[in-house]
MIKOLPA-686079 format. One line per 4 residues: number of its first residue (from 1); their letters; for each residue x, y, z of C-alpha. Coordinates in nm, 2 decimals. Last residue first. Layout:
NUM	A	X:Y:Z  ...;
This chain:
233	XXXX	13.82:-4.57:-13.52  14.08:-4.55:-13.30  13.89:-4.43:-12.98  13.67:-4.74:-12.99;
229	XXXX	13.58:-4.73:-12.61  13.40:-4.39:-12.66  13.27:-4.48:-13.00  13.05:-4.77:-12.87;
225	XXXX	12.90:-4.51:-12.63  12.85:-4.28:-12.89  12.62:-4.58:-13.07  12.46:-4.57:-12.71;
221	XXXX	12.35:-4.18:-12.72  12.24:-4.21:-13.11  11.98:-4.55:-13.05  11.84:-4.35:-12.74;
217	XXXX	11.92:-4.40:-12.36  11.66:-4.48:-12.13  11.59:-4.26:-11.86  11.67:-4.25:-11.52;
213	XXXX	11.57:-4.05:-11.21  11.68:-4.10:-10.85  11.82:-3.76:-10.86  11.68:-3.54:-11.15;
209	XXXX	11.82:-3.55:-11.47  11.93:-3.23:-11.57  12.27:-3.28:-11.71  12.44:-3.65:-11.64;
205	XXXX	12.67:-3.66:-11.91  12.71:-3.94:-12.16  13.02:-3.90:-12.38  13.23:-4.12:-12.20;
201	XXXX	13.07:-4.11:-11.82  12.95:-3.77:-11.70  12.87:-3.60:-11.40  12.98:-3.84:-11.13;
197	XXXX	12.93:-3.69:-10.78  13.16:-3.69:-10.47  13.09:-3.53:-10.13  13.37:-3.45:-9.86;
193	XXXX	13.66:-3.60:-10.01  13.97:-3.55:-9.82  14.33:-3.40:-9.79  14.67:-3.47:-9.74;
189	XXXX	14.76:-3.57:-10.10  14.75:-3.92:-10.12  14.38:-3.90:-9.90  14.27:-3.71:-10.25;
185	XXXX	14.35:-3.96:-10.48  14.19:-4.24:-10.23  13.88:-4.03:-10.26  13.89:-4.02:-10.61;
181	XXXX	13.96:-4.36:-10.64  13.71:-4.54:-10.41  13.79:-4.87:-10.63  14.00:-4.84:-10.95;
177	XXXX	13.78:-4.73:-11.30  14.07:-4.59:-11.52  14.04:-4.28:-11.75  13.95:-4.01:-11.51;
173	XXXX	13.84:-3.66:-11.53  13.81:-3.42:-11.23  13.63:-3.13:-11.17  13.69:-2.97:-10.85;
169	XXXX	13.53:-2.80:-10.57  13.67:-2.62:-10.25  13.71:-2.28:-10.32  13.47:-2.34:-10.65;
165	XXXX	13.48:-2.53:-11.01  13.86:-2.60:-11.01  13.99:-2.79:-11.26  14.11:-3.13:-11.36;
161	XXXX	14.23:-3.34:-11.63  14.40:-3.71:-11.48  14.69:-3.87:-11.54  14.74:-4.21:-11.50;
157	XXXX	14.72:-4.35:-11.14  15.04:-4.47:-10.97  15.07:-4.82:-10.82  14.78:-5.07:-10.61;
153	XXXX	14.91:-4.84:-10.31  14.84:-4.50:-10.46  15.11:-4.27:-10.60  14.94:-3.98:-10.80;
149	XXXX	14.94:-3.95:-11.17  15.06:-3.58:-11.34  14.76:-3.42:-11.36  14.67:-3.50:-10.97;
145	XXXX	15.00:-3.39:-10.87  14.91:-3.08:-11.04  14.61:-2.99:-10.89  14.78:-3.07:-10.54;
141	XXXX	15.04:-2.82:-10.68  14.78:-2.56:-10.75  14.68:-2.55:-10.39  14.33:-2.78:-10.28;
137	XXXX	14.10:-2.57:-10.09  14.01:-2.81:-9.75  13.75:-3.09:-9.68  13.70:-3.14:-10.05;
133	XXXX	13.41:-3.13:-10.26  13.43:-3.32:-10.59  13.27:-3.30:-10.91  13.33:-3.63:-11.13;
129	XXXX	13.37:-3.72:-11.46  13.48:-4.07:-11.62  13.66:-4.15:-11.94  13.68:-4.45:-12.13;
125	XXXX	14.02:-4.60:-12.13  14.01:-4.86:-12.39  14.26:-5.12:-12.24  14.13:-5.09:-11.89;
121	XXXX	13.83:-5.26:-11.98  13.46:-5.06:-11.83  13.32:-4.94:-12.09  13.41:-5.24:-12.35;
117	XXXX	13.29:-5.52:-12.08  12.97:-5.30:-12.07  12.92:-5.28:-12.43  12.98:-5.71:-12.44;
113	XXXX	12.75:-5.76:-12.14  12.44:-5.57:-12.31  12.19:-5.57:-12.05  12.22:-5.24:-11.93;
109	XXXX	12.28:-4.98:-11.65  12.48:-4.67:-11.64  12.55:-4.47:-11.37  12.55:-4.08:-11.33;
105	XXXX	12.51:-3.93:-10.98  12.59:-3.99:-10.59  12.88:-4.09:-10.39  12.82:-4.26:-10.07;
101	XXXX	12.73:-4.62:-10.23  12.98:-4.62:-10.40  12.96:-4.62:-10.81  13.05:-4.93:-10.95;
97	XXXX	13.10:-5.01:-11.33  12.83:-5.07:-11.59  12.53:-5.15:-11.32  12.35:-5.48:-11.42;
93	XXXX	12.01:-5.48:-11.62  11.77:-5.79:-11.66  11.50:-5.65:-11.89  11.14:-5.60:-11.73;
89	XXXX	11.20:-5.24:-11.70  11.12:-4.94:-11.47  11.45:-4.85:-11.34  11.49:-4.70:-10.98;
85	XXXX	11.53:-5.08:-10.86  11.82:-5.13:-11.07  12.00:-4.92:-10.83  11.99:-5.18:-10.56;
81	XXXX	11.80:-4.98:-10.23  11.95:-5.07:-9.89  11.79:-5.28:-9.63  12.03:-5.57:-9.69;
77	XXXX	12.05:-5.83:-10.00  12.08:-5.59:-10.24  12.05:-5.69:-10.63  12.19:-5.57:-10.95;
73	XXXX	12.45:-5.35:-10.76  12.55:-4.98:-10.75  12.40:-4.93:-10.40  12.21:-4.66:-10.32;
69	XXXX	12.29:-4.42:-9.97  12.37:-4.15:-10.18  12.13:-4.08:-10.48  12.19:-4.25:-10.83;
65	XXXX	12.13:-4.03:-11.12  12.04:-4.31:-11.36  12.16:-4.32:-11.75  11.96:-4.65:-11.92;
61	XXXX	12.12:-4.88:-12.16  11.90:-5.15:-12.30  11.95:-5.44:-12.57  11.63:-5.64:-12.66;
57	XXXX	11.65:-5.98:-12.53  11.90:-6.30:-12.68  11.79:-6.60:-12.47  11.80:-6.75:-12.13;
53	XXXX	11.64:-7.12:-12.03  11.72:-7.15:-11.61  11.88:-7.44:-11.48  12.23:-7.27:-11.37;
49	XXXX	12.23:-7.11:-11.67  12.06:-7.24:-11.97  12.10:-7.24:-12.38  11.82:-7.49:-12.55;
45	XXXX	12.02:-7.46:-12.90  11.73:-7.31:-13.05  11.79:-6.96:-12.99  12.18:-6.99:-13.14;
41	XXXX	12.44:-7.14:-13.08  12.80:-7.21:-13.18  13.07:-7.32:-12.88  13.32:-7.11:-12.86;
37	XXXX	13.28:-7.06:-12.44  13.40:-7.43:-12.42  13.28:-7.55:-12.08  12.96:-7.70:-12.18;
33	XXXX	12.70:-7.91:-11.94  12.48:-8.15:-12.13  12.13:-8.18:-12.23  12.05:-7.87:-12.46;
29	XXXX	12.35:-7.65:-12.38  12.42:-7.58:-12.04  12.59:-7.37:-11.83  12.73:-7.32:-11.44;
25	XXXX	13.00:-7.60:-11.53  13.26:-7.31:-11.39  13.43:-7.27:-11.71  13.10:-7.15:-11.83;
21	XXXX	13.05:-6.91:-11.54  13.40:-6.80:-11.58  13.32:-6.72:-11.98  13.01:-6.53:-11.89;
17	XXXX	13.19:-6.31:-11.66  13.46:-6.23:-11.95  13.19:-6.15:-12.18  12.94:-5.94:-11.94;
13	XXXX	12.69:-6.10:-11.76  12.32:-6.27:-11.85  12.19:-5.98:-12.03  12.12:-6.24:-12.34;
9	XXXX	12.37:-6.07:-12.53  12.63:-6.14:-12.28  12.49:-6.53:-12.28  12.53:-6.54:-12.66;
5	XXXX	12.90:-6.37:-12.66  13.03:-6.68:-12.41  12.84:-6.91:-12.63  12.97:-6.82:-12.95;
1	X	12.69:-6.73:-13.23;
């Protein structure tokens, strides 16, 4: 197995991040630093990252209903709780993408770097669905602007799917994962998000998972996530 893929399967990082770690000279195979991500290795090769031995572990994917104030990080140096602390697992889990600390709802955690990369890479346009309460009732024209794409400072957004769920509440599905995107889109049309919750990531839905709760996804659920990132299969 190639070194970068080996690190991803070991739960160290996504394959792309693993390649950066290798290029930075943080990875040793046996007694030597290796900077070639294509180097073939296996469990007997003695792979280390920052002096710590790594080996493939059983891959896990978890769904978490993140409360407000919890950060979508693997480790939180400050006083706030990190989302991985909500999961009872010995695996080295990390979030698939991000969810703002002041937003709530579904976030996926995994130690499968390859799956995480597929779900978050812009190329695959995996859907993310949110419920948002806005400061004022959006007009039909406002909703159409979301559907057409909104100009932001980092370029126009892809067309979104959007529907009303209440006087000020909308459900919106995006196929890109820009920083604070729903909030920025609302501001771009002269509105403001008062509350935001993610209710879907690809085929996975938040459902009735309680706030702060976590569940390990079944093999079938994980396979559907893989299919979400392979739309042409």
